[in-house]
N, C-alpha and C positions, 0 to 999 in steps of 0.2 A: 593137718587139722585146718579146716576151713573156718574163716571168720563168719560173722552173721551175714555179711554180704559176700557170697562166694565169688562174685565177679571183680572185687577190688584187687588191685595189684598186690602181689605177695610182698609182705614187709621184708626189709633187709634184716639179716641176722648177723651175729658176731662173725668177724672175718677169720677165716682159717689161717693157720701158719703158712708162710710162703711156699714151703716145699710141698705141703699137702694141697694147697690151692693150685700150684703149677702142675701137679699130677692129675687133679680132677678137671682142670679147665678144658683140655682136649676132649675128655669123655663127655662133658656136658655140651660142648660145641657140636660134637657129632650127634648127640641125642636130639638137640634142637634142629639141626639140619635134617636128620633122617625123619623125625616125626612130622615136621612141617612139610617136608617134601611129599611123604606118603599121604598125609592128611589132606593137603590141598589137591593132590592128584585125585583123591577119592571124591572131593567136592565136585569135580568135573564129571564123574560117573552119573551124577544126578542133576546135571546141568546141560550137557551136550547130547543127551539122548533123544530129544524131541525131533530134531531135524532129520534124523535117520529114518524115522517112521512117520514123518509128516504125511507123505503120500498114502500110506496105509491107513492112517487116521482119516484122511479125506474120503477114501473109498468106504471105510467101515461106518463112519458117522455122517457122511454126506456133507463134510466141510468143503469150502472152496479155498482158493489161494489167499483171498483177502482175509478169511477167518483165521487161517494159519498165520498169516502175517500179523494179525492183531494179537494173537497169543505170543508170538515172538517179540513183537514190539513192546507189549506191556511188561513182559518179562525183562526186557533190556532196560527200560526206563526205571522199573522198580529196583533192578539190580544196581543201576547207577546211583539212585537215591540211597539205597541200602548201603552201598559201599561208602558213600560220604558220611551218612549218619553213623553207621557202625564203625567207620574209621575213626571218627571223633571219640566214640565211646571206647573203642579198643585201646586208644592211647592212655586211657585211665583204667584199664582192666587187666586181669590176669589171663594171658592168652591160652593157658592150659584149659581153663573152664570155659572161656568165651568161645574158643574155636570148636571144642568138643560139643558144646551145647548147640552151636549153630549147625554142625554137621548132622546131629541127631534130628533137628527140626526139619532140615531140607530133605532128609531121607523120608521122614513122615509125610511131607508134601507129595513126594513121588509115589508113595504107596497109595495115598488117597487119589492122586491123579489117575493111576491105573485102575482104580476101583469104581470110577464114575464114567458116564457117557454123555454128560451135559456140556454144551459149549460154554454156558455161563460159568459153570463150576470149573471147567478147565481154564477159562480165562482168569478166574479168581485164584485158583491154586497155583498156576504158573507165575502169576504176579506175586503172590506171597512167597513162592519158592525163590524168585529173583531177589526179593528184598532180603530174605534170610541168607541167601548166598553171599551177601555183603559181609557176613561174619567170617568169611574164609581168608581173604587176602590180608586185611589189616592186622590181625594178630600175628601173622607170619612176618609182615614187614616190621612190626615192633620187635619180634624175637630176633630177626636177622640183624636189625640195626643195633641191638644191644649186645650181640654175641660175636660180631665180626667187625674188624677195623675198616677205616676208610680206604686204606691202601690195598685191601684185598676184597673190597666190596664189589667191584665190577665182576670179578671171577666168581665169588661165592654166591652173590645174588643171581648171577646168570646160571650157575649150576642148579640152584634151588628153583629158579624160574622155569626150568624145563619140566617141572612137576606137572604143570598144566598141559604141556605137550603130551606127556606120557598118559596122564589121566584122560585128557580130551581125545587122544587117539584110541585108547582102549575103550572109551565110552561108545564110540561108533561101532566098533567090532562087537562089544558086549551087547549093545542094544539089538543089532542085527542077529546075533547068535540067539539071544533070548526069544525073539519073535519066531525064528525058524525052528528052534528046539521045542517051544511050548505052544506054538500055533496061534498067537494073538498079539496085537500091538501092545496090550496092557503089560506084557512081561518085559517090555523095554523099560518100564518104570518100576515094576515090582522087584525084579532081580537086582538092579543097581541100588534100590532103596534098602533092601536087606543087607547087602554088602556094606553100605555106608553106615548102617547102625553099628556094625562090627568095628568100622573105622573110628567111630566116635568114642567107643570104649578104649580103643588103642591110644587115641590122642590124649584122653584124660589120664591114662596111665603113664605115658611116656614124656609128654611135653613139660617144660618148666618155665618160670618167668625170668626175671633178670638175673645176672650173675650175683648181684648183692643178695638176692633172696635165698641163695644156697651157700652163702658165706664166702663168695669170691669177690675180688675187686672189679670195678667197671672195666669194660673192654679197652678203654684208653690206657689202662695201666698194665695190660696183658704182657706186652713186650718187656717192660721193666720188671714185672713179676718173674718172668722166666730168667732174667739176668740175676735177680736177687737170689732166686732159688738155686741157680747154678753156682753162684758165688758162695752161698752158705754150704752147699754140698762140698765144694772144693776146700773151703776153710776147715770143715770138720775132718776131711780126709787128711789134710796137711797136719792137723793137730795130732792125729792118730799115728802118723808115720814119722815125720821129722820136723823139727822146729824150723820155721822159715827164717831165712837171714833177714837182716834189717831192710835191705832194699826191696825184697819181695813183699815184706810185711807192709812197708810204706805204700807200695804200689797197690796192694790189695785194699788197704784202708782208704786210699784216695778213690779207687774204683767204687767202693761201697758208699763213700760220701757223696759222689756224683749221682749215683742212683737214688740215694735217699733224698738229696736236695731236689732232684727232678720231680719227685712225687710228694714233697712236703706240703705243697699248696693244694693238693687234691682234697676236695670236700665231698660230702655225701650228695648225690644227685637228688633233685626234687622233681616230683611229677608236676606238669604244667596244668593250670586251670583251663576250663573250656574257652574262656575269652582269650587267654594268651595263645592257645593253640590256633584258634580260628583267625584272630585279628593280628596277632604279632608275627605269626609264622606262616600263615597260608594266604589269607585274603589280601594282604598288603604286599605280597611278594609278586612282582611283575613277571618273573620268570615262571612261576607256577601257573599264571594265567596264560602265558604264551604256550607252555607245554600242554595245557588243557585244550586249547584250540587245535593244536597239532594232533593231539590224541583223538579229537572228534573225527577228523578225516582219516587218520590211520586206522581207527577201529572199523570204519566202513570197509576198508580194504581187507581187514582181518576177518570180520564176521560175515561178509557177504557170501563167501564160499562155505563157511561153517553152517550158516543158516539155510542157504539156498543151493549150495554146491551139489549135494546128492540129488535134489530134484532137477536141477539144471542138467546134470549128466544123464539122468533117466529120461527126460523129455526131449533133449536135443542131441545127446551123444550116444543114445541107445544103451545106456548102462543098466545093470540089474540092481536089485535091492542090496545084494552082497557087495557088488562093486561100489555102490554108493557108500556103504560103510567103510570100505577100503579107502575111498577118497578122503574121508575124515582122518583116517589113520595116516595116510600119506601127507596130508596138509599139516597135521600136528607134529608128526615125527620128523618132518623135514626141517623144523626149526630147532631141534635139539642140539646138533653139533654147532650150528652157527651162533646160537644164543650164548653158549659157553665160550666159544672161540672169540667172538667179537666183544663179549664182556671182559674177558681177560685182556684183549688188545686195548680196550678203553682205559684199563688201569695202566698199561705200559705206556700209553700216550698222554699220561698226565690228566686223565679225566675228560678227554675230548669225546664225550658221549654224543653230542649234537652232530659233530662232523660225520661220525660213523653212521648214525641213524639216517642222515640225509643221503649218504651214498647208497644205503640199503634200499631206498625207495625206488631207485632207477631200474634195477632188474625186476622189481614187482610190477611196475608199469609195463615193462617189456613182456612179461609172462602173460598178462591179461590180453595184450595185443596178439600174441601167438594163439591164444585160445579162441579169439574171434575168428581167425583164419584157418583153424584146424577143422576139417570136415568130419562128420560122423564116420566111425569105423577106425579111427586112430586114437582109441581111448588111452593107449600107453603114452601118447604125447600129451594129452590132457592131464594125465596123472603126473607126468614130469613137470608140467607147468604148475600144477598144484603144489608139488614138492618145492619148486623154486619160490613160489609165493610164501609158503611156510618157512622156507630157509631164511628169507630176508625180512618178513614182516614181524616175526617174533623177536628178533634182536631190536627192532625199532621200538616195540611196546616195552620191552625190558629196559632199554637204555633211557627212555623217557622217564620211567619210574626211578631208576637209579640216579639220574640227574636231579630229579626232584628231591631225593633223599640227600644228595650232596649239598643242595641249596637251602635245606631247612634243618631242623633238629631231629635227632632220633626219637625225641619225645613227642614229635608231632607228625611223624611219617605216616601214620594211619590216616590222619585228616588230610594231609597233602595228597597222598595217593588216592584217597577217596574222592577228593575234589577233582583231580585230574581224571580219575576213572568215571566220575559222573558225566563229564563231557564226552568221554569215550562211549559210554552207553547211551547217551542221548544220540550220538552218531549211529549206534547200532539200532536204536529205536526208529530213527528216521529211515534207515535203509530197510528194516524189516517191514514197517508199515508202508513206506513209500513203494518199495519194490513189489510187495504183495498186491497193492492196489493197481500199480502200473501193469503188472502181468495180467491181472483179471480183466482190465479194460482193453489192453492192446492185443491179447491173445484172441479175443473175440473178433477184432477188426483187422489186425495185421497178420495174425498167425503166430504160432508158437515161437519159431526161430527168430522172427523179426522183433517180437516182444523181448525176448532174452537178449538180443543184440543191443537194444536200447538200454537195457539194464547194465550191460558190460560197459557201454560208453559212459554212463553216469559214474560207474566205479572208477574208470580211468580218470575222469575229471577230479574226483576226490583224491586220488593218488597224487595228482599233480599239485593240488592245493596243500596236501600234507608235506610234500617235498619242499615247497616254497617256505612254509612256516618253519620247518625244521632247519632250513638253511640259515635262518636268523640266528640259530644257536651254534653255528659252525665254529666260532672262535671261543665259545663259552667253556670254561674249565671248572671243575668241581671246586666248591668252597664250603666245606662242611662247618656248621656251627656246633660248638661244643654243647653238651647238655648242661642246662643251668644247675647250679649248686644251691644248697640251702641258704648260703649267705650271699647269693648273687641275685639281686632283684632286677637286674637289667635284662632287656629283651635282646632279640637278634640284631645284628647289624642291618642297617637300612639298605635293602637291595633295590 
């Protein structure tokens, strides 16, 4: 039953008995993981489809590189702003409603984009689509922060984070298939749009809000809950079988007392106000700013090949439309195993996310260098380098966000990730607009290959700067703030 404001966080209900809560907790955790994984993957179907058919749109509608760059750029900056704004709102919203509604709206934008042939309308619709796409990540971050503990966050966030690799990779193949099957660039937006509407219904059915909203204790009490439930089960079994001797009884009572005392100080969590979220947990956190600037340059390395990779391969490396779609798949799927593996490794290394992210940037720089010296006709080697870039860049993006969550509150993760993401998408905007204008200018004077070569050099420079900034976080370890309780007016520790 929804409240008058359907976007408000679901209220806490009476807590279930320990044994019932312990039984239901894994089921709900799986439901949250599965629905946010699939839901966020579907967001990418209606977000990563433009670059695959950019050249086809140029031919059909007489757009040039600069016009495509403008569409990509305005989408990137609107997404960055949207992620920050929606991140702040999502920290005080029910992710079930918030995320499903956002996916429905972005699907609608795609259907409209495929139905018009006006540059001004395409610019507006893709800008609006970018802003609404900001409703995807923040509710997922809120859900994951509430349902998984700090000690497992590196692994579980990393597993979940591969959803955009899956969705982004399928998006390229789906867009290319739709154009080939139905004979028009429009279907690269219509088909994913229809599929995403189905995804929105699925999210609304499957996702839930906090553990407290379904009668479970907060995640910080999960381990103690399992111990209490196991103890009660053992106690009932013993009472039914044989009376425990005095030593066994005293040991059991002492164990139960320790568990009870450990949880006796727990109080109901409270939601943060907008001012607390922004000023106490985000804007005054120096590490959030550092990660934001690192994200700016890392996103250029990430999105340069997603936005321009298919066109680069078609113009310089003699690739086809289909192989351009495969390039997106290779880039996205290359990051799946590494994101999970390195996220798990960061847990095992005590939260040393910054060190691992810094090391990941080195092979990324090397892969771009190899692409520069690879001549046409060796498309397999270019694909291998794209897989290398994807293999290492996605762990970097993932670890930056996990480190931000470690350094703030789970009640403010949407705003923190949104702020860092804003800088990332400013970086994407700079490369989309800048590279488009540079290509238009230099292809006419220097030729196609020379123009693209200069673009790759700029990408390399950004990769080096990202590496240097991330190196500052080399020795930084996770330091998670507990969620504030109803009786605790204090803010976070001063970072």
